[in-house]
N, C-alpha and C positions, 0 to 999 in steps of 0.2 A: 427212612426218607427225611424225617424231621431233622435228624442229626446232620444229614448231608446238606440240607438247606441252611442250617445254622452255621455250619463250617464255611459255606460259600459267603454268607453275609458277613461273618467274622473276618474272612480273608479280604473282602471288599473294603471293610472299615479300616483294616490295617493299611491298605493301600491309600485310601482317600485321605484319611486324617494326617498322615505324614506329609502328603502332597500339599494339603492346606497349610500345614505348618511351614513348609518351605516357601509357599507363596506369601504368607504373612511376613516371613523373615526377609524376603526379597523386596517387598514393598513397605519398608519402614516409612514412617511419616516424613514428608519432605515439605519444607517451607519455601515457597517461591516468592520472588519479588518481581512485579511487572512494572516496568518503567513506561509511563504514558507521555502526556504533555500537560499543558496548562488546564487547570480545573474548569469544567464547563464546556470545553471544546469536544469535537468529534472523537479525537484520539483518546482523550481521557475517559469520555463516557463509554466508548466501546471497550476500552481497557478495563474499566470498572465492571462492565458486563461480563467480560471473559473471566475476571477474577471471581466474581460472584457465582458464575456457572461452574467453575472449577470447584469451588468450596461446597456447592450443593450436590455435585455429581461425582465426587471422588472420595473414596474412603481413606486415601493416604496422601493426597496432595492438598496443600492449603496455599492460597495465593493472596498476596497483598498488593493492591494497585497503588503506585506511588506517583505523585505529580512531579513533572520535570519541566524545563523551559523549552526543550526542543528535541527533535530526533537526533540532532548532532550531539547533544548532551547524553542521550541514551547510548549512542555508539561509543562515546568516550568511556562510559561506565563499563561496557562489555570488554573494551580493549584493556582498560585499567584494572579489571577485576577478574582475570581469567581463572583465578583460584575459585571463583564462585560459579563456574561453568554449569553446575548442576542445579543452580537456584535462580539464575537470571533469565528473565524473558523481556525482550525489548520491543518497542514499537518504532518503526522507521519507514522512510520512503525509499523505494528501490534505487532511485538515482543517487541518494545520499550514500547508500551502501556501496554502490559502484565507485563513488569517489573515494571511499575508505579503502576499497580493494585496490584501487589504482594509486593511492597516495597522492591525490591531487586536491586542489582548492584548500579547504580548511583542514585537510588531513595530511598535509605535506610532512608534518613532523611525527605523525602517528602511523602512517601507512608506508608502503602497502600492507594491508592487513586483511586476510581473506578467510578468517575463521568463523564468520557468520553464516548461518544456514536458516532458510525460511521455514516457517511452520504453516502459515495461512495468510491468505489475502484478508485485509480488513476493509478497505474501501478503494474504489477507483474513481479518480477525479479527472474530468476532461478540462484542459486549460487551453481553449481556443484563443487566437488573436482576433480582436474585433475592432470595428471602426464604425463611424457614422457617415463616412464619406462613400457614396456608391461607386466612386471611381477607384477605390482601393480594393482590389480583388485578389491579387497574387503578390508574391514578394517583389516582383518587378515594379510594382506600384509604390513601394516603400521609399524609394530614393527621394531624399530631401524632406522626409517626414520625421516627426517627433514620436518616438515609441516609448511608452511607459512600461517599465519592468518592476517587478516586486523588489523587496528590500535586498540589499547586498547579502549574499550568502544563502539565499532561498533557492529552491529548485526552479522557480519562475524568474530567476535571474539567469541561471546557468543554461537551461534548456533553450531559451530564446537566443541567448548569446551564441551558443553552439551552432544554431542554425544560421545566424547572421554571419558568423565567422567561417564556418567550415562547409556549408552547403550553398549559401547565397553569395558569400564574399562581398558584402556591402557595408561593412563596418564604417568605412570612411565616407559613406554616402547617406548615413542616417544619424539622427541625434537621439541618444539613449538617455533616459532619465530614470532615477531609482527611487525607492521608497514608496512606490505605488502599490500599497496593500489593497486588498479587494475593494473596499469602499472608496478609498482615495482614488484608485484607478478609474472607477466609474465616474466619480465626481469630476475629475480632470478631463475625462473624455467628453462629458456633457458640456463643460464650460469652454471647450475648445483648446485647452492647454495641451492636450495630447491628440495626435491624429490616429494613433493605434495603441491598444493596450491588451493585456491579458485579462482573463476572467475565469470563473470556475463553475463547473456543473457536475453533480454526482451522476455517475452512470450506473445503470442497473440491468441485470439480466444478461442473457446470451446474445450472440449474433455479432456480425461485423459492425452494424450500426445499432447502437443500444438505446433503450429508453433512458431518459435523462431528466434531471430536475435541477434548474439553475440555482446557484447560491443566491441569497437574498439581494445583494447589490446588483447582480446580473439580472435577476428577475425585475427589479425596479427599472432598470434601463430598458428591458424588453417591453415593459408595459407602456413606457413613455415615448420611445423613439424607435425608428426603423433601423435595426442593427444589421451590419454587414459582417460576415465571418470570412477571414482571410483563408484562402486555399492552402492547405498543408499536404505535402506529398510524402508517401512512404519511401520513395527512392532518395529523397533528400535526408530523411532520418537515417537511412542506411549509410549514407556518406558520413554522417556525424558519428555513428557507432564505429565505423572503421577507423576514423581519424582520432577520436577521443578514447575509444575503448569502453565506453559506458554501455554494457550489454543490455540494460533494461530500457534504454531510451527508445520510446515508442509513441505511436499515435493511437488514439481510441476514437471510434466513430460514434456519432450521435444521430439518431433518426430525425427526419424532418418534423418540424413542430411549429405551430402558430401560438404565440403568446403576446397579448396586448397589441401593440402596433407593429410587431415584428412577425414576419412569416418566413421562417428559416428553412431552407432546403437541408438535406442531410449534410453533415460537415464532420471534420476531424479536428481534434485538439490534442495538444501534448498530454501524455498520460502521466499523471501524478498517482502512482500506485502505492498505497500504504499496506503494511503487513506486520505480522508478529514474527520475531526471529529469536534464535537461541545460539549458543556457542556450538560449533560443530561436534565437540566432544561431550555434549550433554548426554547423560544416560538415556539410551534409546527407549527404555521403559517409561521414563518421564515424558519424553517427547510423544510417544505413542498414546499416553494417557491424555495429554493436552489436546492432540489432534482428534482423538476419539470424542472428547467432550465438545469440541467445536463442531465436529461433524454431526453428532447426535442432537445438538441443540442449535443448529444453524438457523432455524426459523425463529429463534427467540431473541436474536440480536436486534431485530427491528422493533422489539418492545422497548428497548432502551433508547434508541435513536433511529430516526428515519433512514439515515445512511446505512445502518446495520442491515437493512433489507437486501443490500447487495451481497451479503454473506449467505451463500447457499452451499449445499453439498457439492455442486458442480463448480463453484467459483473459488473454493478453498485453494485449489491448485492452479489458479489462473493468473498468478503474478507474472509479469512479462520478463521472466528470467529463464536461463537455461535450466533444464530438468535437474541437473546436478547441484544447483544452488539451493534446492530444498534439502532439508535434513533427510538422510536415508530412511529413517523410521517413518517419516511422513510419506515419502515416495512409496514405500512398501504398503502402508495402510491404504492410501488412496487408489493405487493401481490395483490392489486386490479387490477393490469395490468397483473397478471399471472406469475410473476417472483418469483423464490426461493430467499430467503434472508438468508445469512450466510451459514456456513458449513452444 
């Protein structure tokens, strides 16, 4: 009997140890580079968080977060360094990736280029159009008004222009000004230079109308003035998607909220959705390891930045893109755990 047991144990060891050897050979050390944005910002901070979590929770992946100037620069890296497809992780806005895939705007000479695949949502930012004029309620009230957009080349230039040109058709009836970054936009709205402008709020959690936290300039305005939010409609966004081809162009809902002198009903803003992406040909084992670490440590991103609280097991697959725009390894991982992937 003892001899039989010993033979069984020996046989099991002969099976297990070779398999372990194969696993170790398969997962040789891999050095990842994660391109973020300017140091101190949300994208850099959450990129650093992901890098640190990978280094703490993987035996074979190591990640280094690198500062860059913009998500545009990040996409230029991935286009220009396809030979590094197994070591590159990028941070980008879904709208910017749409532009790369279509070969439009800043990507005319680089695109169309469709080799990017998403790994996870990083943050969802609502960008409503706001005013201090109670008579400005819908796009029909914009005629003859001055509208402040973000810097040229930013998503809050393109999204608003797309609506003005392709859904509302009022380009010749409004005055557009540029260079209105978050703080400047609010300052110019308050001093009367602008009639309407964009702003930002971080959205959190599930549901059609989400919990939200205003960005500091927006919160300052809400505390001091009675703010009006322009009505935005999904059917107008659908017209833009059809005409432009930007598949991730979407709205996000924000729940009713009272802040300072403003009592806002529920509203919708343009969705600036940020995420992490890789080359479509990245080794599935590497992608699977990255998404596993994000999934198992989703509750830790909020320890690095308040915006990171928006990363949950449920929201990893909630980027406003078609399911097939996620990497196949991510789709397999999340759907096996019962989560919906993509729009």
